[in-house]
C-alpha positions in Angstrom: -12.0 -44.9 22.9 -13.5 -41.6 23.8 -10.7 -40.7 26.2 -8.1 -41.7 23.6 -9.9 -39.6 21.1 -10.0 -36.6 23.5 -6.3 -37.0 24.4 -5.2 -37.2 20.7 -7.4 -34.5 19.2 -7.5 -32.0 22.0 -4.0 -32.4 23.5 -2.0 -33.8 20.6 -1.1 -36.9 22.6 0.9 -39.1 20.2 0.6 -42.2 22.4 -3.2 -41.9 22.4 -3.1 -41.3 18.6 -1.1 -44.5 18.0 -3.4 -46.5 20.2 -6.4 -45.2 18.3 -4.6 -46.1 15.0 -4.2 -49.7 16.2 -7.9 -49.9 17.1 -9.0 -48.5 13.8 -6.6 -50.6 11.7 -7.6 -53.8 13.6 -11.3 -53.0 13.1 -10.6 -52.3 9.4 -12.0 -48.8 9.7 -8.7 -47.3 8.5 -10.4 -45.5 5.7 -13.7 -44.4 7.2 -12.8 -43.6 10.7 -9.1 -42.9 11.0 -8.5 -40.4 8.2 -10.1 -37.7 10.4 -7.8 -38.3 13.3 -4.7 -38.4 11.1 -5.6 -35.1 9.4 -6.2 -33.3 12.7 -3.0 -34.6 14.2 -1.1 -33.6 11.1 -2.6 -30.2 10.7 -3.1 -29.1 14.3 0.0 -30.7 15.8 2.3 -31.1 12.8 2.8 -34.8 13.7 4.8 -36.3 10.9 3.6 -39.9 11.4 0.0 -38.6 11.1 0.9 -36.8 7.8 2.2 -40.1 6.5 -0.9 -41.9 7.7 -3.0 -39.4 5.7 -0.9 -40.1 2.6 -1.2 -43.9 3.2 -4.9 -43.8 3.6 -5.5 -41.6 0.6 -3.3 -43.7 -1.7 -4.4 -47.1 -0.5 -6.3 -47.7 -3.8 -4.4 -46.2 -6.7 -7.0 -47.6 -9.2 -9.6 -45.0 -8.2 -7.3 -42.2 -7.2 -8.1 -38.9 -8.9 -5.7 -36.1 -9.7 -6.8 -33.8 -6.9 -6.7 -36.5 -4.2 -3.3 -37.6 -5.5 -2.0 -34.0 -5.2 -3.4 -33.8 -1.6 -1.8 -37.1 -0.7 1.5 -35.9 -2.1 1.3 -32.7 0.0 0.9 -34.9 3.2 3.8 -37.1 2.1 5.9 -34.0 1.7 4.8 -32.7 5.1 5.7 -36.1 6.7 9.3 -35.6 5.6 9.8 -32.0 6.8 
């Protein structure tokens, strides 16, 4: 996992990112572990899929979603479409 982590975060490797996504989602660490990776890939490399992943993670529980987090999520949703 460390090499995938390094490839994704330091090189913007989308294949490594998607492999990590699979690992985190299967391990049900979508919320605690993968948000960081998605935000870095979105912000640093403008990877649209990662922008949508940030949105997906942040809005996964609408019952507890506050206004500021919802606004942030919507920014990433918008970024995923540009």
